[in-house]
C-alpha positions, 0 to 999 in steps of 0.5 A, spaced: 282 414 667 278 419 664 278 426 667 272 432 666 271 438 668 263 439 667 258 435 664 251 433 663 249 427 664 242 424 660 240 417 664 236 414 656 233 408 659 229 413 664 226 416 658 225 411 655 222 407 662 218 415 663 215 414 656 213 406 658 209 408 665 205 414 661 203 409 656 201 404 661 196 410 664 193 411 658 189 407 652 191 413 646 197 413 643 203 417 646 206 422 642 213 424 646 215 431 644 222 432 643 223 440 641 228 445 644 233 439 643 229 435 646 228 440 652 236 439 652 236 432 653 238 432 646 233 431 641 235 424 637 238 421 643 231 423 646 227 421 641 229 415 640 229 412 647 221 415 647 220 411 642 224 405 645 219 406 651 212 406 647 211 413 644 208 412 637 209 419 635 214 425 636 212 432 636 217 438 635 216 446 635 219 447 628 220 445 620 227 444 621 226 440 628 222 435 624 226 434 617 232 433 622 229 427 625 228 425 618 234 426 616 237 421 622 233 416 619 227 416 624 220 415 620 215 415 626 209 420 624 211 427 627 207 434 627 211 441 627 207 446 629 211 453 630 211 455 622 212 462 621 210 464 614 214 463 607 218 457 610 219 451 605 214 447 608 213 442 602 220 439 604 217 437 610 210 435 606 215 431 601 219 428 608 211 426 611 211 431 616 205 433 619 204 440 620 199 445 623 194 450 621 191 454 626 189 460 621 186 461 614 193 464 612 196 458 615 192 453 612 193 457 605 200 455 605 199 448 607 195 448 601 201 451 596 205 446 599 202 440 598 201 443 590 209 444 589 211 437 593 205 433 589 202 430 595 197 432 600 199 435 606 198 431 613 195 437 617 192 437 623 187 443 625 188 448 631 183 451 635 184 456 641 180 454 646 183 458 652 190 460 651 190 465 647 196 462 644 196 458 637 190 457 633 183 459 631 179 462 636 171 459 636 168 465 632 173 463 626 173 456 628 167 455 622 171 458 617 178 454 618 173 448 618 170 450 612 176 452 607 180 445 610 174 442 608 174 444 601 182 443 601 181 436 603 175 435 598 180 437 592 186 432 594 190 438 597 190 436 604 188 430 609 186 433 615 189 427 620 188 431 627 184 437 631 188 439 637 189 445 642 193 446 648 191 446 655 192 453 660 192 451 667 192 442 666 199 443 671 194 446 677 189 439 677 181 441 679 182 449 675 176 451 672 179 453 666 181 445 664 173 443 664 172 449 660 177 448 656 174 440 654 168 443 653 170 447 647 174 443 645 169 437 644 165 442 642 169 444 636 170 437 634 162 437 633 162 442 629 168 439 625 163 433 624 159 438 621 163 440 616 165 433 614 172 433 618 172 427 622 179 427 624 183 420 626 187 424 632 183 428 637 189 431 642 188 436 647 193 433 653 200 435 655 204 432 661 199 434 666 193 432 663 197 426 661 197 425 669 191 427 672 186 427 667 184 421 662 178 424 660 182 428 656 186 423 652 182 422 647 186 419 641 193 422 643 197 425 649 203 429 648 207 429 654 214 433 654 217 435 661 214 429 663 217 423 658 224 426 661 223 425 668 220 432 671 213 433 674 209 439 671 204 438 678 205 441 685 210 437 689 205 433 692 202 429 686 207 423 686 208 420 678 213 414 678 217 418 674 225 419 674 229 426 672 233 423 667 239 429 667 244 430 672 249 437 671 256 436 674 262 439 675 269 438 679 272 443 683 277 447 681 280 451 686 279 452 694 282 456 698 281 459 706 279 466 706 277 470 712 270 472 716 267 479 712 271 477 704 266 479 700 265 473 694 265 474 686 262 480 682 260 486 686 261 482 693 253 481 693 255 476 699 261 476 705 263 469 709 260 470 716 266 467 719 273 464 716 271 459 710 274 456 706 271 457 698 270 452 692 271 454 685 265 450 680 267 451 672 259 452 671 257 459 669 251 462 666 255 461 659 253 454 661 246 455 662 246 456 669 241 462 671 244 468 673 238 469 678 241 463 682 246 467 685 246 466 692 240 462 692 241 456 687 242 449 691 249 445 689 251 439 692 258 438 695 262 434 699 255 430 702 252 436 703 247 441 699 249 448 700 247 455 696 251 458 691 255 464 694 255 471 691 253 472 683 253 467 678 258 469 673 259 466 666 264 460 668 263 458 675 260 459 682 263 459 688 260 455 694 262 457 702 264 450 704 265 452 712 270 448 715 268 442 711 274 437 707 273 439 701 278 439 695 279 440 688 277 435 684 271 434 688 265 432 683 259 438 685 252 436 683 247 442 681 241 437 679 240 430 678 234 424 680 236 426 687 238 421 689 242 421 696 238 428 697 242 431 692 238 437 689 233 436 683 232 440 677 225 442 681 228 445 687 233 449 682 226 452 679 223 453 686 229 457 688 229 461 683 222 462 682 221 458 675 219 451 672 223 445 672 223 445 664 227 451 663 233 449 668 234 443 663 233 446 657 238 451 659 244 446 658 242 444 651 247 447 646 251 449 652 259 448 651 258 443 657 258 436 654 252 431 654 254 424 655 249 419 655 247 412 660 243 407 659 241 404 650 234 406 649 237 412 645 242 408 641 242 408 633 239 402 630 245 401 626 252 403 627 256 408 623 257 406 617 265 406 615 264 411 610 263 416 616 268 414 620 273 420 622 280 421 618 283 420 625 282 413 625 289 412 623 293 414 628 288 415 633 290 422 635 288 430 633 293 435 633 299 432 636 294 431 642 294 425 646 288 420 644 280 422 647 278 417 652 272 413 651 266 417 652 269 424 652 266 429 648 270 435 643 266 442 644 258 440 645 258 434 642 254 429 645 256 422 646 253 416 647 255 410 651 258 407 646 263 413 645 260 414 638 257 421 637 250 422 637 247 425 630 252 427 625 260 427 629 265 422 627 269 418 633 276 417 633 279 410 635 279 412 642 271 413 641 271 420 643 267 424 639 268 429 634 264 435 633 260 437 627 263 442 623 262 444 615 254 444 613 252 440 607 247 443 601 241 441 605 244 445 611 245 439 615 253 439 620 258 435 616 262 430 619 270 428 618 270 424 612 273 422 605 270 425 598 269 421 591 271 424 585 264 426 583 265 432 589 259 428 592 262 426 600 262 419 601 256 417 605 251 420 601 251 427 602 251 433 599 257 436 597 258 443 600 256 449 596 260 455 595 261 459 601 261 454 606 265 454 611 270 448 612 274 446 618 280 442 621 275 436 620 274 437 613 279 433 608 281 435 601 281 431 595 289 431 596 289 428 602 290 433 607 286 437 611 283 444 610 289 449 612 287 455 616 288 459 609 285 455 605 279 457 600 273 454 598 271 457 591 267 464 592 272 466 597 269 463 603 275 461 609 277 454 612 279 453 619 283 448 622 289 444 621 293 440 615 292 432 614 299 430 616 303 424 612 300 419 618 293 423 618 293 427 624 292 434 624 297 438 625 299 445 623 296 450 619 298 450 611 298 457 608 295 459 601 292 452 599 286 453 595 279 448 595 278 444 588 271 445 586 269 438 588 266 438 597 269 435 603 264 433 607 260 427 611 254 425 613 249 430 613 245 431 620 
């Protein structure tokens, strides 16, 4: 039986079913928002699960997020909306990514990108209806429309959408909702006067998707709702199921006397002789430090409150005389089954929103483990993308990885195969991706063709890229601790021994000009 210390479990089937529930409540198409690593749930598995549930679009904040979706084979329409000046937007245009313009300057960048890519930029024009964030103000809107109409007539952009974003849709009945809808309708009418008739008009976020059918137009953009979290007050029932569970196994318990100060600064004192339980999750893993003395945790069938300050790696629970022991499972939050805390409970406890709670755990050192099948890639990994440790089933002489376990922050799919670019050992343990391809994608551990292009079609590593233990030299051995890439870049890790296992480092080796690498992320 495999053992684990702490993990974040993500129910992909819940994401699929949540999207299906939202889709059933509207005649509009659904854009599933998977920005910020899928709100901490993992962007790629979440995107696939959402598409399986009936979403026809994906929404992200950044160009890099959109290009990652494309590199991973996702062909559904993708909108990226947060674009700083000077980005290589032509790469997005070439990858058929829809891009946002909320000012004349942003529109100019899209025109330049179209010329460089040799094709029109699929464009969504944003009007600021009151949030005072992105988008053109009503005063600036006509000028943006005039320029967009000319660029469209010149074949440089294709205005696919006109959109905006709500201020207070999570407060049903708030006066700003009707006001923004009126401004949006007026903005659409003005666009029509300039000959712009977008195929998609969209303003509804999660809250408006759940409460305002009149705001659905052609496309709704649920974000937090697809992960089963409600943006609405608790009295509004949504029928959604939270997809994320964060939990850890107690590492130590001890009896202490009454009056014992607990954790840094002794911000908590025991009121009686009691048992303290140490839980190995802290602010380095996503637990908010301001959850000190207030964060709810379920252990031993009861919900308890964090005792004292949250540390970087651990929290402490005051368990009284309850029979808790090392190895018991503490649940920080989950779907709320059997009365365990939810992300919304955590948000209420520390005066924030449930979005922040789950997003904090994205990209942390705690492995994400996926349940369900909705987010699995359409095709299994090819032989070219298989890690060299398959030959022996061990890494560095350690025991084989247990099925479904992850190394580092790699994601583990239900089949045991790592999401994205991580390679898989024969025991189905995920090995984290290490080096970077010249396109910026993470590279796993594969052999290299004599031409210098990584097997599996990925680009060769440029000079100066780091190589780690999972990279393989043309000689068949792993990059050693002192191996050097052309150009002087250091490589980390260990050699590939005679049986294919990563052993101790070898000093002084020099990589040839050919690159090592694997499947680009």
